[in-house]
N, C-alpha and C positions, 0 to 999 in steps of 0.2 A: 559125379560131382559137377555142379553147375559152374560155368565160367563167366557168368554175368557179373557186371560191376555194380556195386551199390553206390549210387551217386548222392553226394551231399553238397551243401553250399561250400564246404571246405575243398572238395576235389573236382567240382564241375568244370572249372576253367581248364585244368590240366587234361581232363578226360575228353573234352570236346574240341580241343584246339586243332587237331589234325585228324584226317581220315574220315571214315564213315562211322556214324554213331546212331544207334537207335535208343531213344530214351522212352522207357515204359513207365508212365505215371500210374500208380496203383495204390490200393489201401487194403489192409487186412480184412476189413469188413465188407469189401466189394465182391459180390458173387461173380460178375463177369470178369473181374480181374483174376480171380482164382481159376476160372475156366481158361483164361489166356496164358496163365503162368507156365504150364508145361510146354507150350509152344515157344515162349520166350526162352525157357531153359534149353530147349533143343536148338534154337537158333544160336544161342551162346556157344554151344558145342560145335555146331556146323560152321560158324563163322569165326572160330577162334583163330586169331592171327590175321584175319582179313578185315573184320569190322568189330566195333565195340558194342556189345549188347548190354544195356544198362537198365537198372530199375531205380525208380525214384519213389520212395514212400511219401505220398502226397500229404499225409497227416504229419509226419516227422519233418518234412522239408517244405513247409508252407511258403517260404520265401521263393523257392524255385518254382512251385506251383503257380504263384502269382507272376513271377518273371516270365514264364512261358505261356501265360494266359490260359492255363488249363482250367476249364469250368466243369468238366465231367470226366469221370474215369471209367474204364481205362482210356488214356490218351497215349498214342504212340507218336513220337516226334522224331523225324529223320533229319540228321544233320550231315553236312559234308564240309570239312575244313572249318568248323565253327559256325556255319551258316545253316539256318533252317531251310530245308528243301521240300519237305512234305510233312503231312501229319494225318493220322487216322484216329477217329474217335469211336469208341465202342469195341466190342469183342468179336465183331463179325469177320474180321480178317483171318483167313486161315494161314497155315504154315507156308503153303506154296505162294500165296499172294505176297507175304512178307519176304520170303526168300527171293522172289523175282524183283521186288522193290529194292532190296539190299544189293542184289547182283547188278542192277541197273546203275547203282551209285558207285560201284567199285571201279 
C-alpha cells in the first residue's frame, strides 16, 4: 500500500508547511507520469516518516498547477519548510537521483 499523500487545494497549506515535501504533478492520460508512478510509490514507502511524498492530479487541481507554474508534466517540485528549493521536469529522473535529492534536503 502506497504512503503518498493526495494533495488538493484544501490540504496543500497543511501538507507543505514544515519538513521536506516532494510534489509530483501528474495526470492519468500522461504516459511519462505513469512510468514515474512506481518510483514515486516506492519513495513514499522509503521516506515514510522522514519526508512527505505527494501527488497532485494536474487535471483535478488546476489552481495548484497554475500556482506552482507547472507547464508540462510530470513536474516534481521539492519544498523544504514551505519554500520551493528545486524542481525537475519530465520522467528522466531515476529512483537513486530522487533519493539523493530528498536525502540532501533532510
